[in-house]
C-alpha positions in Angstrom: -0.1 0.1 0.0 1.5 3.5 -0.8 0.4 6.2 1.5 0.8 10.2 0.6 1.9 12.4 3.3 1.3 16.1 3.8 2.2 18.6 6.5 2.6 22.4 6.4 3.9 23.3 9.7 4.8 26.6 10.8 8.2 27.0 9.0 8.4 24.1 6.7 6.5 22.7 3.5 6.5 18.9 2.9 5.1 15.8 1.7 6.3 11.9 1.6 5.4 9.0 0.1 5.5 5.4 1.9 5.3 2.1 0.5 5.4 0.1 4.2 8.6 -0.2 4.1 11.1 2.9 2.4 10.1 6.7 2.0 10.1 9.3 -0.4 10.2 12.8 0.6 10.6 16.2 -0.1 10.7 19.3 2.0 11.3 23.5 2.2 11.6 25.4 4.5 9.3 28.7 4.3 11.6 31.8 3.3 12.5 34.0 6.3 13.9 37.5 5.5 17.1 37.8 7.1 17.0 40.0 10.6 13.1 38.5 11.1 12.1 36.9 14.1 9.3 34.5 12.1 6.6 34.9 9.6 2.9 35.9 10.6 0.4 33.0 9.9 -1.0 34.7 6.4 2.5 34.9 5.2 3.2 31.2 6.1 -0.2 29.9 4.9 1.1 32.0 1.6 4.2 30.1 1.1 3.1 27.0 1.6 0.3 27.4 -1.3 3.3 28.5 -3.1 5.3 25.9 -2.3 3.3 22.9 -1.8 2.7 22.3 -5.9 6.2 22.2 -7.0 7.4 19.5 -4.2 4.2 17.2 -4.7 4.8 17.6 -8.7 8.5 16.2 -7.8 7.5 13.8 -5.1 4.8 12.2 -7.6 6.2 12.1 -10.4 8.5 8.9 -9.0 5.8 7.3 -7.1 6.3 3.3 -7.6 2.7 3.1 -7.7 -1.0 4.1 -7.3 -1.7 5.9 -4.2 -4.2 4.4 -1.5 -4.3 6.9 1.1 -3.7 10.3 2.1 -2.5 11.6 5.1 -2.4 15.1 6.2 -1.5 17.1 9.8 -4.6 19.2 10.7 -3.6 20.7 13.5 -0.3 21.2 16.0 -1.2 18.9 18.7 -4.2 16.4 19.6 -5.6 18.6 21.9 -9.4 20.9 21.9 -8.2 23.9 20.8 -5.4 23.3 19.1 -5.3 25.5 15.7 -2.8 27.1 13.6 -4.0 28.6 10.0 -1.1 27.1 8.5 -2.3 23.4 8.5 -5.1 24.7 6.2 -2.9 24.5 3.5 -2.2 21.2 3.6 -5.8 20.1 4.1 -6.8 21.9 1.4 -4.6 20.2 -1.3 -4.7 16.6 0.7 -8.9 16.9 0.6 -8.4 17.5 -3.3 -6.0 14.6 -3.9 -7.9 12.2 -2.2 -11.2 13.2 -4.0 -10.1 12.9 -7.0 -8.2 9.5 -6.8 -11.2 8.3 -4.7 -9.1 7.5 -1.8 -9.7 7.5 2.2 -8.3 11.3 3.4 -6.8 10.2 7.0 -6.4 13.7 9.4 -3.2 13.7 12.2 -2.0 16.2 14.2 1.6 17.2 13.5 2.8 15.8 16.9 1.6 12.5 15.6 3.6 12.8 12.5 6.7 13.5 14.4 6.5 10.9 16.6 5.8 8.4 14.1 8.4 9.7 11.6 11.0 9.3 14.9 9.7 6.1 15.3 10.4 4.9 11.9 13.8 6.3 11.2 14.5 5.0 14.5 13.4 1.2 13.5 11.3 1.5 16.5 7.7 1.5 14.8 6.8 -1.8 17.3 7.1 0.5 20.0 3.6 1.9 19.0 2.3 -1.1 20.5 3.8 -0.7 23.6 4.2 2.4 26.1 7.0 5.0 26.1 8.2 8.7 27.3 8.4 10.9 24.1 9.8 14.7 24.1 8.5 17.0 21.6 11.2 20.1 21.5 10.5 22.6 18.9 9.8 26.2 18.3 5.8 25.5 18.4 6.2 22.8 21.2 8.4 21.6 24.1 6.3 18.9 26.1 6.9 15.4 28.0 4.3 13.1 26.2 3.3 9.5 28.2 2.8 7.4 24.7 0.6 4.2 25.0 -1.4 2.5 22.2 -4.8 4.0 24.2 -3.9 7.4 24.3 -0.7 9.9 24.2 -0.9 11.9 27.7 0.6 15.3 28.4 2.8 15.0 31.4 4.6 18.9 31.3 6.9 20.9 29.3 7.4 24.8 29.2 5.6 26.9 31.2 6.4 29.9 29.4 8.6 30.3 26.2 9.6 27.2 24.0 12.6 25.8 23.7 13.3 26.7 20.1 11.8 30.1 20.7 14.5 30.5 23.2 17.5 29.1 20.9 15.6 31.6 17.9 16.0 34.4 20.4 19.5 33.6 21.5 20.6 32.8 18.0 19.3 36.8 17.4 21.0 38.5 19.8 24.4 36.9 18.3 23.5 38.0 15.2 22.3 34.6 13.5 19.6 34.2 11.0 15.9 32.9 11.8 15.7 29.9 12.4 18.8 29.6 14.3 18.9 26.1 15.7 21.5 24.6 13.3 23.9 28.0 13.4 23.7 28.4 17.2 24.3 24.2 17.6 27.2 24.4 15.0 29.2 27.8 17.3 28.0 25.9 20.7 30.1 22.8 19.6 33.5 25.0 19.6 32.6 27.0 23.0 33.2 26.5 26.8 30.5 27.3 29.3 30.8 30.7 30.8 29.1 29.9 34.0 28.2 27.3 35.4 24.4 25.8 35.4 21.8 26.3 37.6 18.4 25.2 37.0 15.2 25.4 39.3 12.3 24.0 38.2 9.5 21.5 39.0 9.4 17.9 38.5 7.7 18.0 35.3 7.9 22.2 34.5 10.6 24.1 33.3 10.8 27.9 31.8 13.1 29.1 29.6 12.2 33.2 29.7 14.5 33.1 32.6 17.4 31.7 29.7 16.8 34.5 27.4 17.9 37.1 30.3 21.3 35.0 31.5 22.3 34.7 27.9 21.4 38.7 27.4 23.2 39.5 30.7 26.1 37.2 29.3 26.8 38.9 26.4 26.8 42.0 28.1 29.6 40.7 30.2 31.7 39.8 27.2 31.2 36.9 27.3 32.2 34.7 24.0 29.4 34.0 21.5 30.5 30.1 21.0 30.4 30.5 24.9 26.7 32.0 25.2 25.5 29.5 22.7 26.9 26.3 24.6 25.0 27.8 27.8 21.7 27.9 26.2 21.7 24.5 24.4 23.3 23.0 27.9 20.6 25.0 30.1 17.8 23.4 27.9 19.3 19.8 28.2 19.5 20.2 32.1 15.7 21.1 32.1 14.7 17.9 30.2 17.1 15.8 31.6 15.5 16.8 34.9 11.5 16.3 33.3 12.8 12.7 32.0 14.1 11.7 35.6 11.1 12.8 37.3 9.1 11.0 34.4 10.9 7.4 34.9 10.2 8.0 38.7 6.7 8.4 38.2 6.3 5.8 35.7 9.1 3.6 35.5 11.7 3.0 33.2 10.2 3.4 30.3 12.2 4.2 26.5 12.8 8.1 25.6 12.1 9.1 22.3 13.4 12.2 21.3 11.9 14.6 18.0 11.2 18.1 17.0 13.6 20.6 15.6 15.4 20.9 18.9 16.4 17.5 19.3 18.7 17.6 15.8 20.7 19.8 18.1 24.2 17.7 18.5 25.3 19.2 21.9 21.7 18.3 23.1 22.1 14.7 21.7 25.5 14.1 23.5 24.1 15.9 27.1 21.1 13.0 26.9 22.9 10.1 25.5 25.3 10.6 28.5 22.4 10.6 31.0 20.0 8.1 29.1 22.0 6.3 26.9 19.5 4.4 25.4 17.2 7.5 24.5 16.4 7.1 21.0 17.3 10.4 18.6 16.1 10.1 14.8 18.1 11.7 12.4 17.7 15.4 11.4 15.7 14.7 8.4 13.0 13.0 10.1 13.4 15.2 13.6 12.8 18.5 12.2 9.5 18.9 10.6 8.6 16.4 7.8 5.7 14.4 6.7 7.2 11.1 7.0 5.1 10.3 10.0 1.7 11.5 8.6 2.4 9.5 5.5 3.6 6.0 7.8 0.2 6.7 9.5 -1.8 7.3 6.6 -0.4 3.8 5.0 -0.9 2.2 8.6 -4.3 3.2 10.6 -7.5 2.6 9.2 -8.7 5.8 11.5 -9.6 9.1 11.2 -11.1 8.9 7.8 -12.7 11.6 5.9 -13.7 10.0 2.8 -17.0 9.1 1.6 -15.2 5.7 0.5 -14.8 3.3 3.1 -11.1 2.2 4.0 -11.9 -1.3 2.8 -13.2 0.0 -0.8 -9.7 2.3 -1.8 -7.8 -0.4 -4.0 12.9 14.2 1.0 15.2 20.4 1.3 15.3 18.0 -1.7 16.2 14.5 -0.3 14.5 12.0 -3.0 14.7 8.4 -1.7 15.7 8.2 1.7 15.7 4.2 2.0 15.0 1.8 5.0 14.7 2.9 8.2 17.9 2.5 10.7 18.0 -0.3 13.1 
């Protein structure tokens, strides 16, 4: 069965095909002017509408067979009131494709797609049948989740800024372009901590507004950019480590999965693996925003059907063929 997945998140347009074993993916970041702190939702929606047709043309020209299901992310999270206009671009196109092909349309949240993509890339799709702890760490979300076959339960996370927002704000202070994550991480890898990191937080919640102020203070005191960058990412890493310890203490030694754009940080990854050697991180192509997980879910799940057809009636930046998941 070949399924098509579409995701139009806040800063990436993406589409993917899944044939039950392999992913083919096309993705393109939304353009952000140098010095800008992001995009308005109206701007994001416009760019998705402009970029998605070209991505689909490239992807579908190499489809290995007929598409039998279409999946799309229609909201950020599976929670009441979760909504962002940028997802309307993907939903509109997905509905049209599903209707034209007379195949089921299956809707999922952006977060569900993140988790599925990370599990696929890490060779852990079997975890969908067991309980695990997941950290979704990005510009729009910083959450610790207890995921079981029956439900996804929010355990905790940030109470103010998201980790990715803090990274971007500190990056802009240091003269980096938005989004600043990859450049800040590269800068941090050559730095030394300018001072000891002390994190005060409740067991399942953290705060990053103070981190922004601390980094501004370090810059004012003349700390080198590399040190400030390292301080920022290590602070976030310490917070996630503390939440993970609290979750394991409450729910037992469950497997740990990290996904979302901030989890692509090599500094963060090294820190977490140093504390939890069994933690699973997907490669950046499957951790940052992508449609791969949506395609996997569309091909695997008969749920969330939005189509007049019943399921039984329906007979990658340019990344191309991304191959088998890693083991």
